C-alpha positions as CSV (number, residue, x, y, z in Angstrom):
1,X,11.4,4.9,4.1
2,X,13.7,4.5,1.3
3,X,13.7,6.5,-2.0
4,X,15.7,6.5,-5.3
5,X,15.2,9.5,-7.5
6,X,16.6,10.1,-11.1
7,X,17.5,13.5,-11.9
8,X,17.4,14.1,-15.8
9,X,20.0,16.9,-17.0
10,X,21.8,18.3,-19.9
11,X,25.2,18.7,-18.0
12,X,27.8,16.4,-19.0
13,X,28.7,13.3,-17.0
14,X,31.9,14.5,-15.2
15,X,29.9,17.7,-14.2
16,X,26.8,15.7,-13.0
17,X,29.0,13.1,-11.2
18,X,30.9,15.7,-9.4
19,X,27.9,17.5,-8.0
20,X,26.1,14.6,-7.1
21,X,29.1,13.0,-5.2
22,X,29.7,16.3,-3.5
23,X,26.0,16.7,-2.2
24,X,26.2,13.0,-1.2
25,X,29.3,13.7,0.9
26,X,27.8,16.9,2.3
27,X,24.1,15.4,3.4
28,X,24.6,11.7,4.0
29,X,24.1,10.7,7.6
30,X,26.8,8.1,7.3
31,X,26.8,7.8,11.1
32,X,23.7,5.9,11.0
33,X,24.3,2.2,10.2
34,X,21.2,2.1,8.1
35,X,22.3,4.8,5.8
36,X,24.2,3.4,2.8
37,X,23.4,5.9,0.1
38,X,24.7,5.8,-3.7
39,X,24.6,7.8,-6.8
40,X,25.3,6.7,-10.3
41,X,25.6,8.7,-13.4
42,X,24.4,7.2,-16.8
43,X,24.5,9.0,-20.2
44,X,21.7,6.5,-21.3
45,X,19.6,3.7,-20.0
46,X,21.3,0.4,-20.5
47,X,19.1,-2.4,-22.3
48,X,19.3,-4.5,-19.4
49,X,17.9,-2.0,-16.8
50,X,14.1,-2.4,-17.5
51,X,13.9,-6.0,-16.5
52,X,16.0,-5.3,-13.5
53,X,13.9,-2.2,-12.5
54,X,10.8,-4.2,-12.6
55,X,12.3,-7.0,-10.4
56,X,13.6,-4.5,-7.9
57,X,10.0,-3.3,-7.5
58,X,8.7,-7.1,-6.7
59,X,12.0,-9.0,-5.3
60,X,14.8,-8.6,-2.9
61,X,17.8,-7.7,-4.7
62,X,21.3,-8.3,-3.6
63,X,23.9,-5.9,-3.8
64,X,26.0,-8.2,-5.8
65,X,23.9,-8.3,-8.5
66,X,23.6,-4.4,-8.8
67,X,27.6,-4.6,-8.9
68,X,27.7,-6.8,-11.5
69,X,25.5,-4.7,-13.7
70,X,27.5,-1.5,-13.1
71,X,30.9,-3.6,-13.8
72,X,29.3,-4.8,-17.0
73,X,28.7,-1.2,-18.1
74,X,31.7,1.0,-17.5
75,X,29.8,4.0,-18.9
76,X,28.1,3.7,-15.5
77,X,29.9,6.1,-13.0
78,X,28.9,5.0,-9.3
79,X,29.8,6.3,-5.9
80,X,28.5,5.2,-2.7
81,X,28.9,5.3,1.2
82,X,28.9,2.4,3.8
83,X,27.8,-1.0,2.2
84,X,26.5,0.9,-0.9
85,X,23.1,-0.8,-0.8
86,X,21.8,2.7,-2.5
87,X,23.2,1.2,-5.7
88,X,20.4,-1.3,-5.9
89,X,17.8,1.5,-5.9
90,X,20.0,4.1,-8.0
91,X,20.1,1.6,-10.9
92,X,16.3,1.0,-10.7
93,X,15.9,4.7,-10.8
94,X,18.0,5.2,-13.9
95,X,15.7,2.3,-15.5
96,X,12.4,3.5,-14.2
97,X,11.8,6.1,-17.2
98,X,12.0,3.1,-19.6
99,X,10.1,0.4,-17.6
100,X,6.7,2.2,-16.2
101,X,3.8,4.1,-17.9
102,X,1.6,5.2,-14.8
103,X,3.2,8.2,-13.1
104,X,1.9,10.6,-10.4
105,X,3.3,14.0,-8.8
106,X,4.5,15.0,-5.5
107,X,5.4,18.5,-4.7
108,X,7.6,18.6,-1.6
109,X,8.1,21.7,0.5
110,X,11.5,21.8,2.4
111,X,12.1,23.4,6.0
112,X,14.6,25.8,6.6
113,X,18.0,24.3,7.8
114,X,17.7,25.5,11.3
115,X,14.3,24.3,11.8
116,X,15.3,20.4,11.1
117,X,14.3,18.1,14.0
118,X,12.0,20.6,15.6
119,X,8.2,20.3,15.6
120,X,6.6,21.8,12.4
121,X,4.4,24.7,12.4
122,X,1.8,23.9,9.7
123,X,-1.7,25.3,10.1
124,X,-4.1,22.4,9.7
125,X,-7.4,24.3,8.7
126,X,-5.2,25.7,5.7
127,X,-4.3,22.2,4.9
128,X,-7.8,20.8,4.9
129,X,-9.2,23.9,2.8
130,X,-6.3,23.4,0.2
131,X,-7.0,19.6,0.0
132,X,-10.6,19.7,-0.2
133,X,-10.6,22.2,-3.0
134,X,-8.2,20.0,-5.3
135,X,-9.9,16.7,-4.3
136,X,-9.8,14.1,-6.3
137,X,-6.8,15.4,-8.5
138,X,-4.8,15.7,-5.2
139,X,-5.1,12.9,-2.8
140,X,-3.6,11.5,0.5
141,X,-3.2,15.1,1.8
142,X,-5.5,14.6,4.5
143,X,-7.5,11.5,6.0
144,X,-11.1,12.6,6.3
145,X,-12.1,9.5,8.0
146,X,-9.7,9.7,10.8
147,X,-9.3,13.5,11.0
148,X,-5.6,13.3,10.3
149,X,-3.2,15.4,8.4
150,X,-1.3,12.9,6.1
151,X,1.0,15.0,4.2
152,X,3.2,16.5,7.2
153,X,5.9,14.0,8.4
154,X,6.3,12.9,11.9
155,X,10.0,12.4,11.5
156,X,12.9,14.8,12.1
157,X,13.6,14.9,8.2
158,X,14.0,18.3,6.3
159,X,10.4,17.9,4.6
160,X,7.7,20.3,5.9
161,X,5.0,18.6,3.8
162,X,4.5,16.5,0.4
163,X,1.4,16.9,-1.8
164,X,0.6,14.0,-4.1
165,X,-1.8,13.8,-7.1
166,X,-2.4,13.2,-10.9
167,X,-2.1,17.0,-11.7
168,X,1.2,18.5,-11.5
169,X,0.0,22.1,-11.2
170,X,-2.7,21.0,-8.5
171,X,-0.1,19.7,-6.2
172,X,1.9,22.9,-6.4
173,X,-1.3,25.0,-5.9
174,X,-2.3,23.2,-2.8
175,X,1.6,23.2,-1.4
176,X,1.3,27.1,-1.8
177,X,-2.0,27.6,-0.2
178,X,-0.8,25.9,3.0
179,X,0.0,28.3,5.8
180,X,3.0,27.2,7.8
181,X,6.6,28.1,9.0
182,X,8.8,29.6,6.3
183,X,9.6,27.3,3.3
184,X,13.2,26.9,2.2
185,X,12.6,25.6,-1.2
186,X,10.1,23.6,-3.1
187,X,10.5,20.9,-5.6
188,X,7.9,18.7,-7.8
189,X,8.8,15.2,-8.6
190,X,7.3,12.7,-11.2
191,X,6.7,9.3,-8.8
192,X,5.6,6.1,-9.0
193,X,3.7,6.6,-5.7
194,X,-0.1,5.8,-6.0
195,X,0.3,3.1,-8.8
196,X,0.4,-0.2,-7.3
197,X,3.4,-1.1,-9.2
198,X,4.7,-3.3,-6.5
199,X,2.0,-5.8,-6.9
200,X,2.3,-8.8,-8.8
201,X,-0.6,-11.0,-10.3
202,X,0.0,-14.5,-8.6
203,X,-1.7,-17.3,-6.7
204,X,-1.4,-18.4,-3.2
205,X,0.6,-21.4,-4.1
206,X,3.4,-19.5,-5.5
207,X,3.8,-16.4,-3.3
208,X,7.3,-15.5,-1.8
209,X,8.4,-13.6,1.2
210,X,9.0,-10.0,1.0
211,X,6.9,-9.6,-2.2
212,X,3.6,-8.0,-2.7
213,X,0.8,-9.7,-4.7
214,X,-2.8,-9.1,-6.1
215,X,-4.2,-12.5,-5.3
216,X,-7.9,-14.1,-6.2
217,X,-9.1,-16.5,-3.5
218,X,-12.0,-17.5,-1.2
219,X,-12.4,-16.8,2.6
220,X,-12.1,-20.0,4.4
221,X,-11.9,-18.8,8.2
222,X,-14.0,-15.9,9.5
223,X,-12.0,-12.9,10.4
224,X,-11.0,-12.7,14.2
225,X,-9.9,-9.9,16.2
226,X,-6.9,-10.4,18.6
227,X,-5.5,-8.3,21.5
228,X,-4.3,-5.0,20.3
229,X,-7.1,-4.7,17.7
230,X,-5.3,-6.5,14.7
231,X,-7.7,-8.6,12.7
232,X,-6.9,-12.0,11.0
233,X,-8.5,-14.3,8.7
234,X,-7.7,-17.3,6.3
235,X,-8.3,-17.5,2.5
236,X,-7.9,-20.5,0.2
237,X,-6.8,-20.6,-3.3
238,X,-9.3,-20.8,-6.0
239,X,-8.1,-24.0,-7.9
240,X,-6.3,-25.5,-4.9
241,X,-6.4,-26.4,-1.3
242,X,-3.3,-23.9,-0.4
243,X,-4.2,-21.4,2.4
244,X,-2.8,-17.9,3.4
245,X,-3.1,-15.8,6.4
246,X,-4.4,-12.1,6.0
247,X,-4.0,-9.6,8.4
248,X,-5.5,-6.0,8.7
249,X,-3.5,-4.5,11.7
250,X,-4.7,-1.9,14.0
251,X,-3.4,1.1,12.4
252,X,-5.7,0.5,9.4
253,X,-8.3,1.9,11.8
254,X,-12.0,1.7,10.3
255,X,-11.0,-0.4,7.2
256,X,-11.1,-3.4,9.8
257,X,-14.8,-3.0,10.1
258,X,-15.1,-4.0,6.3
259,X,-12.6,-6.9,7.1
260,X,-14.8,-8.2,10.0
261,X,-17.9,-8.2,8.0
262,X,-16.0,-11.0,5.6
263,X,-17.4,-14.5,6.0
264,X,-16.6,-18.1,5.0
265,X,-17.4,-18.5,1.3
266,X,-17.0,-15.0,0.1
267,X,-15.0,-14.9,-3.1
268,X,-12.6,-11.8,-2.8
269,X,-9.3,-10.6,-4.3
270,X,-6.5,-9.2,-1.9
271,X,-3.7,-7.2,-2.3
272,X,-0.7,-6.6,-0.1
273,X,3.0,-7.9,0.9
274,X,3.8,-11.0,2.2
275,X,5.9,-11.1,5.7
276,X,6.3,-14.1,7.9
277,X,3.8,-16.1,5.8
278,X,1.1,-13.3,6.3
279,X,-0.1,-11.0,3.7
280,X,-0.6,-7.5,5.3
281,X,-3.6,-6.3,3.6
282,X,-3.7,-3.1,1.6
283,X,-7.1,-3.3,-0.2
284,X,-9.4,-6.0,-1.0
285,X,-12.1,-6.7,-3.8
286,X,-15.4,-8.6,-2.9
287,X,-16.2,-10.5,-6.2
288,X,-19.0,-12.5,-4.6
289,X,-20.5,-12.7,-1.2
290,X,-22.0,-15.9,0.3
291,X,-25.4,-14.9,1.4
292,X,-26.6,-18.3,2.7
293,X,-25.9,-20.0,5.9
294,X,-27.1,-23.3,7.8
295,X,-29.3,-22.8,10.7
296,X,-31.2,-24.9,13.1
297,X,-34.8,-25.6,11.6
298,X,-37.6,-23.3,12.5
299,X,-40.7,-24.6,13.8
300,X,-43.5,-22.5,11.8
301,X,-46.1,-23.8,14.4
302,X,-44.7,-22.7,17.5
303,X,-42.4,-19.6,16.0
304,X,-39.2,-20.9,17.4
305,X,-36.0,-22.5,16.6
306,X,-35.5,-26.1,17.1
307,X,-32.7,-27.6,19.3
308,X,-30.0,-30.2,18.5
309,X,-30.8,-33.7,20.1
310,X,-27.1,-34.6,19.6
311,X,-24.6,-35.3,16.8
312,X,-26.3,-36.8,13.9
313,X,-29.6,-37.1,15.7
314,X,-31.6,-34.4,14.2
315,X,-33.4,-31.4,15.7
316,X,-36.5,-31.3,17.8
317,X,-39.0,-28.6,18.8
318,X,-38.9,-28.2,22.6
319,X,-42.6,-27.2,22.5
320,X,-44.3,-29.5,20.1
321,X,-41.9,-32.0,19.7
322,X,-41.7,-31.9,15.9
323,X,-38.4,-33.4,14.4
324,X,-36.3,-32.2,11.6
325,X,-33.2,-34.3,10.2
326,X,-30.7,-31.5,9.5
327,X,-30.2,-27.7,9.6
328,X,-31.6,-25.8,6.9
329,X,-30.0,-23.2,4.4
330,X,-31.5,-19.8,4.8
331,X,-30.6,-16.2,3.3
332,X,-28.6,-13.9,5.5
333,X,-28.2,-10.1,5.1
334,X,-24.9,-8.9,4.6
335,X,-23.5,-5.8,6.0
336,X,-20.9,-5.6,2.8
337,X,-21.3,-4.8,-0.5
338,X,-19.4,-5.9,-3.8
339,X,-16.5,-4.0,-4.9
340,X,-13.1,-2.7,-3.8
341,X,-12.3,-1.5,0.0
342,X,-9.0,0.3,1.0
343,X,-7.0,1.2,4.2
344,X,-7.4,5.0,4.9
345,X,-4.9,7.6,3.9
346,X,-3.3,7.5,7.2
347,X,-2.3,3.9,6.9
348,X,-1.8,3.8,3.1
349,X,1.8,2.8,1.7
350,X,3.0,5.7,-0.5
351,X,3.3,3.2,-3.6
352,X,-0.4,1.8,-3.1
353,X,-2.9,3.1,-5.5
354,X,-6.0,4.8,-3.8
355,X,-8.9,3.7,-5.1
356,X,-10.0,7.3,-6.5
357,X,-7.6,6.5,-9.1
358,X,-8.9,3.3,-10.4
359,X,-10.1,3.4,-14.0
360,X,-12.4,0.3,-13.5
361,X,-16.2,-0.4,-14.3
362,X,-16.1,-2.2,-10.5
363,X,-17.7,-0.8,-7.7
364,X,-15.3,1.1,-5.2
365,X,-15.6,2.3,-1.7
366,X,-12.9,4.9,-1.3
367,X,-11.6,6.2,2.0
368,X,-10.5,9.8,1.4
């Protein structure tokens, strides 16, 4: 739930610093130990920041590293609360403009102060109508497959709803078309949401904890559903014997149906973050399907499957006694197609790219 925002202004640095620190003092919920915000004012983007910003998206960064950059650049004015962990993100936000090229928009509507912490009053039908009119330029507003309204938070924050998309004007229009309690203010942000900027190209042999990857692999253990509805399977690296456990958790809902249809020998690409040695699956691409399997021989004369006579002893037809030495390879019909599959909007991380944004010749199976 963390966010870092860069505000571009023509104000002088002293004015910008005073306004930023005044508002940080006013609004920071510092009685919460997890709230450690910071603000940094910069006249320009230091040359070292793009490399740092890129690493912030892919690695765990210590406060000491952010501090070191601030100390090396006296022109940066920093102010923070608590342990100042927010300095990490503040610096990355300053460097983002010179680091990334893929941008999206979010129009956020804010509640009146007296409504904070109370149940939101948003007309669901108006959200659905507006979302359908603007789709696919506006996405992840609703979850059609699960009947959820995604754009309305469930936390006691000041946000009434947030509308994301590729077209700035379209996100504003959708926000304005929603019938709801009074809106105190509205702001449109340029964002890296829906861009997959967190994913690194990698291999199973080199993955790190708390980082996110796009990995080529082969399914080596068929998916298994455990108590609670979570689905786990194992993949093996393309060029080594290294393995990795993959998880599709219950909140990913109908996405798990596609995961369960994977089987050993399928060549796939997986995308997600690593935690406790397990990749939390955000999307996967079926590169090729294993369409054969070994089965007991079939007796054509008796039209029935043969039975094993024991380990390495072959197979016998229980009716006519005909014998075969080994299992036979047969073609099987798969309930899965080639292409990309993704979690539904209700389970999608803000930064994960929805398939409707994919500019690719590969097949996609979007969940909208």
